[in-house]
C-alpha positions in Angstrom: -16.1 201.6 151.3 -16.9 198.9 154.0 -14.9 196.2 152.0 -11.7 198.4 151.9 -11.8 199.0 155.8 -12.2 195.4 156.1 -9.5 194.5 154.0 -7.4 197.1 155.6 -8.0 195.6 159.1 -6.9 192.2 158.3 -3.9 193.6 156.5 -3.0 195.9 159.8 -3.5 192.2 162.1 -2.1 190.2 160.1 1.6 190.9 160.7 1.0 190.7 164.3 -0.2 187.3 164.0 3.0 186.0 162.3 5.0 187.9 165.3 3.6 185.7 167.5 4.7 182.0 165.8 8.2 183.4 166.7 9.0 179.2 167.8 8.5 177.9 164.2 10.9 177.6 162.0 10.7 178.6 158.2 13.7 176.8 156.7 13.9 175.0 153.1 13.8 171.4 153.2 16.6 171.1 151.5 18.5 173.1 154.2 17.6 170.9 157.0 20.3 169.0 159.1 19.5 165.0 159.3 17.7 163.3 161.7 21.2 161.7 162.2 22.6 165.0 163.4 19.8 165.4 165.4 19.9 162.2 167.3 23.8 163.2 167.8 22.5 166.6 169.6 20.5 165.0 171.9 23.4 162.3 172.7 26.1 165.0 173.1 23.5 167.0 175.6 22.9 163.2 177.9 19.7 163.2 176.4 17.7 159.9 175.9 15.5 159.9 172.7 12.3 158.8 172.4 11.5 160.4 169.4 12.0 163.0 166.6 9.5 164.4 165.2 8.3 167.8 163.2 6.5 170.2 164.5 5.6 173.7 163.2 8.3 173.1 161.1 10.9 172.8 163.3 12.7 169.2 165.1 10.7 168.2 168.0 13.0 165.8 170.5 11.0 163.9 172.9 12.9 162.1 175.2 14.8 162.3 179.1 17.5 164.7 180.1 20.5 163.0 181.9 18.7 163.6 185.1 15.2 161.3 184.2 13.1 163.9 183.6 10.8 163.8 181.0 11.8 166.6 178.0 10.7 168.3 174.5 13.1 170.3 172.8 12.4 172.3 169.9 15.5 172.2 167.5 16.2 174.4 164.4 16.3 172.4 161.7 19.2 174.2 159.4 21.3 175.0 162.5 20.2 172.8 165.2 19.8 175.7 167.4 18.1 174.6 170.7 14.8 177.0 170.5 13.1 175.7 173.4 13.4 173.0 176.2 10.4 171.8 178.0 10.3 169.8 181.3 7.2 168.3 182.5 6.9 167.2 186.1 5.1 164.4 187.8 2.0 165.6 187.7 2.0 166.0 183.8 2.6 169.8 183.8 4.9 171.2 181.4 7.7 174.4 182.1 9.5 176.0 179.5 13.1 176.7 179.3 13.6 179.6 176.3 17.7 179.5 175.0 18.5 182.3 177.0 18.3 180.0 180.1 15.2 181.1 182.1 12.4 179.6 183.4 8.6 180.5 182.2 6.0 179.2 184.7 
C-alpha cells in the first residue's frame, strides 16, 4: 500500500514538473534550422553575435543588440521564433523580456 501511494504521489507531481519547463524546446534534430539561419535572424535584428549555442534543446544567442547592450536570446530551433530575450545591465544583472514584449524584473 505504501509503495502504491509513493508511486501515485510521484505521478501526480510529474506532469507539474514538465509544465514548469516551458522554455525548453523539444524538437527532433532533423527538424532544426541550420545555425546559419540563426545567424541571419540575429543580423536581421541588428544583433552582433558572440556565440550561438544549444541550451535546453533551444538555440541560444549570446551577443549585443543594436544599442550595444549585452543580450541572451533563446530561439526555437525549428521555427526560429524568439522565445525569450534577456538583457544584461552594467552590474551584470539580467532582465528578461518574453516574446510578448513585457518586462519581468
